[in-house]
C-alpha positions in Angstrom: -148.6 59.0 118.4 -149.5 62.7 118.8 -151.6 64.1 121.6 -155.4 64.1 121.3 -157.4 67.3 121.2 -160.5 67.8 123.4 -163.8 69.1 122.1 -166.6 70.0 124.5 -170.0 69.5 123.0 -173.1 71.7 123.5 -174.8 68.9 125.4 -171.8 68.9 127.8 -172.1 72.7 128.4 -175.9 72.4 128.9 -175.4 69.6 131.5 -172.7 71.6 133.3 -174.8 74.7 133.3 -177.7 72.8 135.1 -175.5 71.8 138.0 -175.0 73.8 141.1 -172.3 76.4 140.8 -170.1 74.7 143.4 -170.4 71.3 141.6 -169.7 73.0 138.2 -166.6 74.7 139.7 -165.4 71.4 141.2 -165.8 69.6 137.8 -164.1 72.4 135.9 -161.1 72.4 138.2 -160.8 68.6 138.0 -161.1 68.7 134.2 -158.4 71.3 133.9 -156.0 69.8 136.4 -156.3 66.1 135.8 -158.9 64.9 133.3 -158.0 66.8 130.1 -154.2 66.3 130.5 -154.8 62.6 130.9 -157.3 62.3 128.0 -154.9 64.3 125.7 -152.2 61.7 126.4 -154.1 58.5 126.8 -157.9 58.6 126.5 -158.4 54.8 126.6 -156.7 53.7 129.8 -156.5 55.0 133.4 -157.6 54.4 136.9 -160.8 56.4 136.4 -161.6 55.4 132.8 -163.9 52.6 131.8 -165.2 51.6 128.4 -169.0 51.3 128.4 -170.4 48.1 126.9 -172.8 47.8 124.0 -172.4 51.4 122.7 -171.8 52.1 119.0 -169.7 54.1 118.5 -167.6 53.2 121.5 -168.1 55.4 124.6 -166.0 55.8 127.7 -166.7 57.3 131.1 -164.3 59.1 133.4 -165.1 59.1 137.1 -164.7 62.5 138.8 -165.8 61.9 142.4 -169.6 61.6 142.5 -169.8 62.6 138.8 -169.3 60.8 135.5 -168.0 62.3 132.4 -168.9 60.6 129.1 -166.9 60.8 125.9 -166.0 59.3 122.6 -162.7 59.2 120.8 -162.1 59.7 117.1 -158.6 58.1 116.4 -158.6 59.3 112.8 -158.8 63.0 113.9 -157.0 62.5 117.3 -160.1 64.1 118.9 -161.8 63.4 122.2 -165.5 64.5 122.2 -166.8 65.3 125.7 -170.5 64.4 125.5 -172.0 64.8 128.9 -171.5 65.0 132.7 -173.9 63.9 135.4 -174.2 62.7 139.0 -173.3 59.0 139.2 -176.8 58.0 140.4 -178.4 59.9 137.4 -176.0 59.0 134.7 -177.0 55.4 133.9 -180.8 55.9 133.8 
């Protein structure tokens, strides 16, 4: 199985842009160092990954400290679509 590619959506960029600069910098560093390398290899399993229930198409979340990153996976195209990022307390409302 080949590696997955990661695509950041406009909604993700908008959410990231609304965060404080320090928070956005923190998230970006974690994405580059840990999250994207893991998602490229194995987007379905990991200590910070959970599949969300009752979503069609299937959606996963990745825990980054106090933040949650939401994404879907297209196995036909080997693509991970990064949909949104938000504070934990805001993300499930």
